[in-house]
C-alpha positions in Angstrom: 0.0 0.0 0.0 1.0 3.6 -0.4 2.1 5.6 2.7 3.6 9.0 3.4 6.8 8.8 5.4 9.6 11.0 6.6 13.1 10.0 7.8 14.1 13.3 9.4 12.5 16.3 11.0 12.2 19.4 8.8 10.1 21.4 6.5 7.2 19.1 5.5 7.4 19.9 1.7 11.0 18.9 1.8 11.0 15.8 4.0 7.7 14.0 3.2 7.7 11.4 0.5 5.4 8.8 -0.8 6.5 5.2 -0.4 5.3 1.7 -0.8 4.7 0.1 2.6 3.8 -3.5 3.4 0.1 -4.3 3.5 -1.4 -4.2 7.0 -2.3 -7.5 8.7 -5.8 -8.6 9.3 -7.4 -6.7 12.2 -6.9 -8.1 15.6 -9.3 -8.3 18.5 -11.3 -5.0 18.8 -9.7 -3.6 15.6 -11.1 -2.3 12.3 -9.3 -2.3 8.9 -10.2 0.9 7.0 -9.5 1.9 3.4 -8.9 5.6 3.8 -10.6 7.9 1.3 -9.8 11.3 2.8 -7.8 12.9 5.6 -7.1 16.6 6.5 -3.7 18.2 6.8 -3.7 19.6 10.3 -1.3 22.3 11.6 -0.5 19.8 14.4 0.6 17.3 11.9 3.0 19.8 10.4 4.3 20.8 13.8 5.1 17.2 14.5 6.9 16.7 11.2 9.1 19.7 12.1 9.9 18.1 15.4 8.5 20.8 17.5 6.7 18.4 19.9 10.1 17.1 21.1 11.6 18.5 24.3 14.0 21.4 23.7 17.5 20.1 22.9 16.2 16.6 22.2 17.7 15.7 18.8 16.9 12.0 18.9 16.8 10.5 15.4 13.7 9.0 13.9 15.3 5.6 13.4 15.6 3.5 10.3 11.8 2.9 10.0 11.1 6.7 9.8 7.8 8.1 10.9 4.4 8.2 9.2 2.0 11.1 10.0 -1.7 11.4 10.3 -4.2 10.4 13.0 -7.6 11.4 11.6 -9.7 10.7 8.5 -12.6 8.9 6.9 -13.0 5.8 4.7 -14.7 2.5 4.2 -14.4 -0.6 6.4 -12.6 -3.5 4.7 -12.6 -6.0 7.6 -13.6 -6.3 11.3 -11.5 -8.0 13.9 -12.8 -10.5 16.5 -15.1 -9.0 19.0 -16.3 -6.0 16.9 -20.1 -5.8 17.0 -21.6 -5.2 13.6 -24.7 -3.9 15.4 -22.7 -0.7 16.1 -23.1 0.2 12.5 -19.7 -1.2 11.7 -19.6 -3.7 8.8 -17.5 -4.2 5.7 -18.4 -1.4 3.2 -19.7 1.0 5.9 -18.5 4.7 5.8 -16.7 5.6 9.0 -14.6 8.4 10.5 -11.7 7.6 12.8 -9.5 9.2 15.4 -6.9 8.4 16.6 -5.4 5.9 14.3 -1.7 5.8 13.4 -0.5 6.4 9.8 -3.7 8.0 8.5 -1.7 9.4 5.6 -1.7 5.9 4.1 -4.0 4.0 1.9 -5.3 1.9 4.9 -5.3 2.1 8.7 -5.9 -0.3 11.5 -8.0 1.5 14.2 -9.3 0.4 17.5 -13.0 0.1 17.4 -13.5 2.8 20.1 -11.7 5.3 17.7 -14.2 4.6 14.9 -17.5 6.5 14.3 -20.2 5.2 12.0 -21.3 7.9 9.6 -24.9 8.9 8.9 -25.7 9.5 5.3 -26.2 13.3 5.9 -22.6 13.8 6.8 -20.5 14.7 3.7 -17.1 13.1 3.0 -15.4 16.5 3.6 -17.0 16.9 7.0 -16.4 13.2 7.9 -12.7 13.6 7.3 -12.6 16.5 9.8 -15.2 15.1 12.2 -13.0 14.5 15.2 -10.0 16.8 15.8 -11.5 20.2 15.3 -15.0 19.6 16.7 -13.7 17.8 19.7 -11.1 20.5 20.4 -14.0 23.0 20.3 -15.9 20.9 22.9 -12.8 20.8 25.1 -12.4 24.6 24.8 -16.0 25.1 25.9 -15.3 23.0 28.9 -12.2 25.1 29.6 -14.3 28.2 29.5 -16.7 26.7 32.0 -13.8 25.6 34.2 -12.6 29.2 34.2 -15.9 30.2 35.8 -17.0 32.4 32.9 -20.6 33.5 33.1 -23.2 34.2 30.4 -22.4 37.5 28.8 -18.7 37.3 29.5 -16.3 38.2 26.7 -14.4 35.3 25.2 -11.6 36.2 22.7 -10.6 33.7 20.1 -7.5 34.1 18.0 -7.1 32.4 14.6 -10.9 33.0 14.4 -11.1 32.0 10.8 -10.0 28.5 11.5 -12.4 25.6 11.9 -11.8 25.1 15.6 -12.6 28.7 16.4 -15.6 28.7 14.2 -17.1 25.7 15.9 -16.1 26.9 19.4 -17.8 30.2 18.7 -21.0 28.4 17.8 -20.9 26.5 21.1 -20.1 29.7 23.0 -22.9 31.7 21.5 -25.3 28.9 22.3 -24.4 29.1 26.0 -24.7 32.9 26.2 -21.1 34.0 26.0 -19.9 36.9 23.9 -17.1 35.7 21.5 -14.8 38.2 19.8 -12.8 36.9 16.9 -9.2 37.9 16.3 -7.9 37.4 12.7 -4.8 38.2 10.8 -6.2 40.0 7.8 -8.8 42.8 7.6 -10.0 41.3 4.3 -11.3 38.2 6.1 -13.7 40.1 8.3 -16.7 40.7 5.9 -16.9 37.0 4.9 -16.6 35.8 8.5 -19.2 38.3 9.7 -21.6 36.9 7.1 -20.9 33.3 8.1 -21.0 34.0 11.9 -23.7 36.6 12.5 -23.7 38.1 15.9 -19.9 37.7 16.4 -17.6 40.7 16.0 -14.0 40.5 14.6 -10.9 42.6 14.7 -7.6 42.2 12.7 -4.1 42.2 14.2 -3.1 44.0 11.0 -4.2 47.2 12.9 -1.4 48.6 15.0 -3.8 49.5 17.8 -6.0 46.3 17.6 -5.7 45.6 21.3 -7.1 49.0 22.2 -9.9 48.6 19.6 -11.0 45.4 21.3 -12.5 47.4 24.1 -14.7 49.3 21.6 -16.2 45.9 20.6 -16.8 44.9 24.1 -18.2 48.2 25.4 -15.2 48.6 27.6 -15.4 45.2 29.2 -12.2 43.1 29.7 -11.8 39.6 28.3 -12.7 36.8 30.7 -11.1 34.0 28.8 -8.9 34.0 25.7 -8.7 30.9 23.5 -5.4 30.9 21.6 -3.7 28.5 19.2 -1.1 31.0 18.0 1.2 31.9 20.9 3.9 34.5 20.4 2.9 38.1 20.1 -0.8 37.4 19.6 -1.2 35.1 22.5 0.8 37.4 24.7 -1.4 40.4 23.7 -4.5 38.4 24.5 -3.1 37.7 28.0 -2.7 41.4 28.5 -6.4 42.0 27.6 -7.6 39.6 30.3 -9.4 41.1 33.3 -8.3 40.2 36.8 -8.7 36.5 37.4 -9.0 35.8 33.6 -7.6 32.7 31.9 -5.6 32.2 28.8 -6.3 28.8 27.2 -3.5 27.7 24.9 -4.3 24.9 22.4 -1.6 25.3 19.8 1.6 27.0 18.7 1.1 28.3 15.2 3.6 31.1 15.5 6.4 28.9 17.0 7.2 31.8 19.3 7.1 31.8 23.1 4.5 33.7 25.2 5.8 36.7 27.1 3.6 37.4 30.1 4.8 39.7 33.0 5.3 37.7 36.1 3.2 40.1 38.1 0.2 39.3 36.0 0.0 36.0 38.0 0.7 37.3 41.5 -1.2 40.6 41.5 -3.9 40.1 38.9 -4.6 36.4 39.3 -4.2 35.6 35.6 -4.1 31.8 34.8 -2.9 29.8 31.9 -4.0 26.3 31.0 -3.6 24.0 28.0 -6.1 22.0 26.0 -5.1 19.1 23.7 -7.3 16.8 21.7 -4.6 14.2 22.2 -6.0 13.7 25.7 -9.5 13.3 24.6 -9.3 9.5 23.8 -8.6 8.8 27.5 -12.0 10.3 28.6 -14.7 7.9 29.8 -16.7 6.2 27.1 -20.0 8.0 28.0 -18.3 11.4 27.8 -16.7 10.5 24.5 -20.0 9.3 23.0 -21.7 12.6 24.0 -18.9 14.5 22.5 -19.2 12.6 19.2 -22.9 13.5 19.1 -22.0 17.2 19.4 -19.4 16.8 16.6 -22.1 15.3 14.4 -24.5 18.0 15.3 -21.9 20.7 14.4 -21.3 19.0 11.0 -25.1 19.3 10.3 -25.6 22.8 11.7 -22.6 24.5 10.0 -21.7 22.3 7.0 -20.1 25.3 5.3 -17.4 25.4 8.0 -16.2 22.0 6.9 -15.5 23.2 3.3 -12.4 21.8 1.5 -10.4 24.4 -0.4 -8.1 21.8 -1.9 -8.0 18.1 -2.4 -4.8 16.3 -3.4 -3.6 12.8 -4.1 -1.0 11.4 -1.7 1.5 11.7 -4.6 1.0 15.4 -4.4 2.0 15.7 -0.8 4.4 18.6 -1.2 1.9 20.8 -2.9 -0.8 19.8 -0.4 1.3 20.8 2.7 2.3 24.1 1.0 -1.4 24.9 0.4 -2.3 24.0 3.9 0.0 26.7 5.3 -1.2 29.5 3.0 -2.7 32.3 5.1 -6.3 33.3 4.7 -7.6 29.9 3.5 -11.4 29.5 3.8 -11.4 25.8 4.5 -9.3 22.6 4.9 -6.8 20.9 2.6 -7.6 17.2 2.2 -5.4 14.3 1.1 -7.6 11.9 -1.0 
């Protein structure tokens, strides 16, 4: 089977290559063999390929086997392992989404049955390919806002507001009575986003005084919680906008730059920082996970336009795909078909 592989950390377009890999074995107990039809190129995938998840100074090599990226996607079941109950909607030929499953940027994956979601007919392939990571991150962010003791009407700032996670999180926040404010990189994005997310206000970091202008959008109120996947200057600026006792929730590092927050913000203003990662979601109890999947499916139905694909590429075109995925101002996902 075909599989994307890399043998050293580096720029994805330079180090990723398509290779022929051995066929996967028959699924074992509690496993499902899936022929993958589509998978998204996530920023987190590219961070891993660059080696930025490693501890600073850790230059451990990848080893002779290399590494294969990808954890999420959708496809068709080819075989069920012992103990998999077909009554769950899982049977050969069924459309499914999966997360997490290793080597998703391959023609086939072996996934544990608890990582597989049977797909209703009203969920498109593009939405199915993105069903887990972004929607579930949005659910985890909503929980973080609640844990920060935000109340209905409180201002919640979201950076990278044009991204899928922020769009879905804002939908959940509005439903619970919060006031989300979107922070975007480009002024040109704002009209389209305002049409797509009525009732939410946006501001661009392209304006030199954007942090001061935030107070105009909030009628002078400070930010209670900031949800930030960017880090660097943007994340640090959001921390400065927090009111006393506010919380910065970090869930990514798109800038690759550190946060710089004055130490006194913690001791005198009670500012808190916490992190959210969808990588911890699989360890949640089964009933919580099932409820979260229901929310993800509801989001795919309620805002199908948010799951738009702006580019679809064959695995053989991996370099072009990852370059497209990192273009600023995209209005949707880049998928590998």
